[in-house]
C-alpha positions as CSV (number, residue, x, y, z in Angstrom):
1,G,-25.5,-18.8,-148.3
2,Q,-24.6,-22.6,-150.1
3,E,-24.0,-21.4,-154.1
4,G,-21.4,-21.6,-156.4
5,L,-18.9,-25.0,-157.0
6,F,-19.3,-26.2,-154.0
7,A,-22.7,-25.8,-152.8
8,G,-24.3,-28.8,-150.7
9,Q,-20.7,-30.4,-150.0
10,T,-19.3,-30.5,-146.5
11,V,-15.7,-30.6,-145.6
12,A,-14.0,-33.2,-143.1
13,L,-10.2,-32.6,-142.4
14,G,-8.5,-36.4,-140.5
15,P,-4.9,-37.1,-140.1
16,V,-3.0,-37.9,-143.0
17,K,-2.5,-41.4,-143.4
18,T,1.3,-43.0,-144.9
19,E,0.5,-46.2,-146.8
20,G,2.2,-49.4,-145.5
21,K,5.3,-48.7,-142.8
22,T,6.6,-44.9,-141.6
23,D,10.1,-44.7,-142.5
24,V,12.4,-45.1,-139.6
25,L,13.7,-41.8,-139.9
26,E,10.3,-40.6,-138.8
27,R,10.5,-42.3,-135.6
28,N,13.8,-41.7,-135.0
29,P,14.0,-39.5,-131.2
30,L,17.2,-38.4,-132.6
31,L,15.6,-35.9,-134.8
32,T,13.0,-34.4,-132.6
33,K,15.5,-33.7,-129.7
34,Q,17.1,-29.8,-129.3
35,I,21.1,-30.2,-129.4
36,R,22.4,-27.9,-127.5
37,F,25.9,-26.8,-126.5
38,L,26.6,-24.7,-123.5
39,F,29.6,-22.4,-122.5
40,Q,31.0,-20.5,-120.0
41,P,30.7,-16.7,-119.7
42,N,33.2,-14.9,-122.2
43,S,34.3,-17.9,-123.5
44,A,34.3,-19.9,-126.6
45,E,36.0,-22.4,-125.5
46,L,33.5,-25.7,-125.4
47,N,34.2,-27.8,-122.8
48,I,34.5,-31.0,-124.0
49,E,34.8,-32.6,-120.0
50,D,31.0,-31.2,-119.3
51,Q,28.7,-34.2,-119.6
52,G,26.0,-32.4,-121.6
53,N,28.3,-31.4,-124.0
54,Q,29.6,-34.8,-124.5
55,Q,26.0,-35.8,-124.7
56,A,25.1,-33.5,-127.1
57,L,28.5,-34.1,-129.4
58,A,26.9,-38.1,-129.2
59,D,23.7,-36.5,-130.2
60,L,25.2,-35.0,-133.3
61,T,27.6,-37.6,-134.5
62,N,24.9,-40.5,-134.4
63,L,22.5,-37.5,-136.3
64,L,24.9,-37.0,-139.5
65,K,25.2,-40.6,-139.3
66,V,21.4,-41.7,-140.0
67,M,21.1,-39.0,-142.0
68,P,23.6,-39.2,-144.5
69,G,22.0,-36.3,-146.8
70,S,21.9,-34.0,-144.1
71,Y,23.7,-30.4,-143.5
72,I,24.1,-28.8,-140.2
73,L,24.1,-25.4,-139.2
74,L,25.3,-24.4,-136.0
75,R,24.3,-21.4,-134.3
76,G,26.2,-19.9,-131.7
77,H,24.2,-17.1,-129.0
78,L,25.3,-15.2,-126.0
79,D,23.3,-14.2,-123.0
80,N,22.0,-11.1,-122.8
81,T,22.4,-10.0,-119.5
82,K,24.9,-6.8,-120.1
83,I,22.9,-5.1,-122.9
84,A,21.7,-2.3,-120.7
85,E,25.1,-2.1,-119.5
86,F,26.1,-1.4,-122.8
87,Q,24.1,0.8,-124.0
88,A,24.5,3.2,-120.6
89,K,28.0,3.5,-122.3
90,G,26.7,5.1,-125.5
91,D,25.7,4.3,-128.8
92,A,29.0,3.4,-130.5
93,Y,30.2,1.5,-127.3
94,F,27.0,-0.5,-127.8
95,R,27.2,-1.2,-131.8
96,K,31.3,-2.6,-130.8
97,M,29.9,-4.6,-128.1
98,S,27.1,-5.7,-130.5
99,V,29.8,-6.7,-133.2
100,R,32.0,-8.7,-130.8
101,A,29.2,-10.2,-129.2
102,V,28.4,-11.6,-133.0
103,E,31.9,-12.1,-133.5
104,Q,32.2,-14.8,-130.2
105,S,28.7,-16.5,-131.1
106,K,30.2,-17.0,-134.4
107,M,33.5,-18.7,-132.5
108,R,31.6,-20.7,-129.9
109,A,29.7,-22.1,-132.8
110,E,33.1,-22.3,-134.7
111,S,34.5,-24.5,-131.7
112,V,31.7,-27.2,-131.7
113,K,32.4,-27.8,-135.6
114,A,35.9,-28.2,-134.4
115,A,35.2,-30.9,-131.5
116,L,32.6,-32.7,-134.4
117,L,35.3,-32.9,-137.3
118,K,38.1,-34.0,-134.0
119,A,35.2,-36.7,-132.7
120,A,34.2,-37.9,-136.2
121,P,36.7,-37.4,-138.7
122,T,35.1,-38.9,-141.6
123,V,32.2,-36.0,-141.6
124,D,32.6,-34.1,-144.7
125,V,33.6,-30.1,-143.4
126,A,30.7,-29.5,-146.4
127,R,27.9,-30.4,-144.2
128,L,28.8,-27.8,-141.6
129,D,28.0,-24.1,-141.4
130,T,28.6,-21.8,-138.4
131,E,26.8,-18.5,-137.2
132,G,26.9,-16.0,-135.0
133,R,24.0,-14.8,-133.6
134,G,25.3,-12.4,-130.5
135,W,22.3,-11.9,-127.8
136,D,19.1,-11.1,-129.8
137,E,18.0,-14.3,-129.5
138,P,17.8,-15.3,-126.0
139,L,15.7,-18.4,-125.3
140,P,12.2,-17.0,-123.1
141,G,12.6,-16.9,-119.7
142,A,15.8,-18.9,-119.9
143,K,18.6,-18.5,-117.2
144,P,21.7,-16.8,-118.5
145,E,23.3,-19.8,-118.4
146,D,21.5,-21.5,-120.8
147,N,21.6,-18.7,-123.7
148,R,25.5,-19.1,-123.5
149,R,24.6,-21.6,-126.2
150,V,25.1,-23.6,-129.8
151,E,22.5,-24.3,-130.9
152,V,22.2,-27.5,-134.0
153,Q,19.7,-26.8,-137.0
154,L,19.3,-30.1,-139.3
155,F,18.4,-29.4,-143.2
156,T,17.7,-32.5,-145.3
157,L,18.8,-32.3,-148.8
158,E,16.6,-33.7,-151.0
């Protein structure tokens, strides 16, 4: 039953309202956009002629301009189409290829970082970090070419 400190009280939940105008950044569609760079199989070289990669680079450059206190993590990934083939060759071989996958995915992230610094030389390199995730984080239901990617994660420093 209804006893204790809150007896007889009801709870009403509603959306949080902010006083006055909303911050410009909250309405910026760039901040909710997934920024991804795609790669060819077995390659860590960013194809900057690719229109999707050009757009991703422009979006990333703009993001760094509109969020001067932000920090970017570039996370490299590989597709996972060869895992079964590698496992069939034994545990030691699979582990070796797994390490190589992490290294190559890190190289992909580094190539995006290099392209970004070339396109926007005034960006402080301390705002950029890279990591390789190998083939461990495939996008659900994605085609292999969509998993050969570098994803951008934005962090704000308050």
